[in-house]
N, C-alpha and C positions, 0 to 999 in steps of 0.2 A: 568551540562546539561548532559542528556541521550543521548546516540547514537540514530541516526535516522533510523527508519525502515520504509519503504514504502512496503504496501501490496496491490498486486493485485490479482483478484479473483471474483468468483461467490458468491452466496448465503452464502455459508459456511463463507466468510469474510465480509460480507455486514454488515455494522454496524447498519442500520437500521431493521435489520431482526435477530438480535442476542441478546440475553438476556445479562445482566451484568456479566454472569459467564463463557461466551464463549471465546474463545481463543485470539480474536483481542481485548476484553477489559482486560483481565488479562495481556496482555503482556505490556500494557499502564502503568503499574506500574515500568516497567523497560526500557522503550523505549520512544522516541519520535514518534509517530505513526503518518504517513500519510497514511489513509486507502483511496484507490482508487478502491476499490471492490464494485460490482454492481450484485445487484440480475438478474437472466436470462440471464447472459452471459456465454461465453464459454471461452476456453484457447486462442481461435485467437483473443478474444477481449482484454483479459488479456497482451498478448504479444503485440499487438499494442499499447496498453496504457502504457505499461512498454517502449516500444521503445520511443514513442512520448515524455514522461515524462523526461527520461533519455536525449534525444538528447535537449529537451529545457532547461534543467537543465544545461548541457554542453555549450550550446550555451550564457548562462548568467553567465558563470563563477563560478559557483557553485562546490564546489567540489566533485566529483563522485568517487571517488577513492575506496569508500566502496560499491558501487552499481555494 
C-alpha cells in the first residue's frame, strides 16, 4: 500500500475542477490520496480543515506521525 497523502487547498487542487493531467491526479499513481481541497476557499479554510482533520485523526488513534 502506498503512503497516504492528504491535500488541502483551493481550486488548484480541487479534483472536481482539474483535468486528469493535473498534479492531484498524477500523484495518485504513487500515493494513497485524500483530497480535501475545495474551489473558492483560501488559506484560512485550508488550515482550519487541516487542523480539524488531524485533530479528529489523532482522537481516533490513527497514526499521524507523518502528518
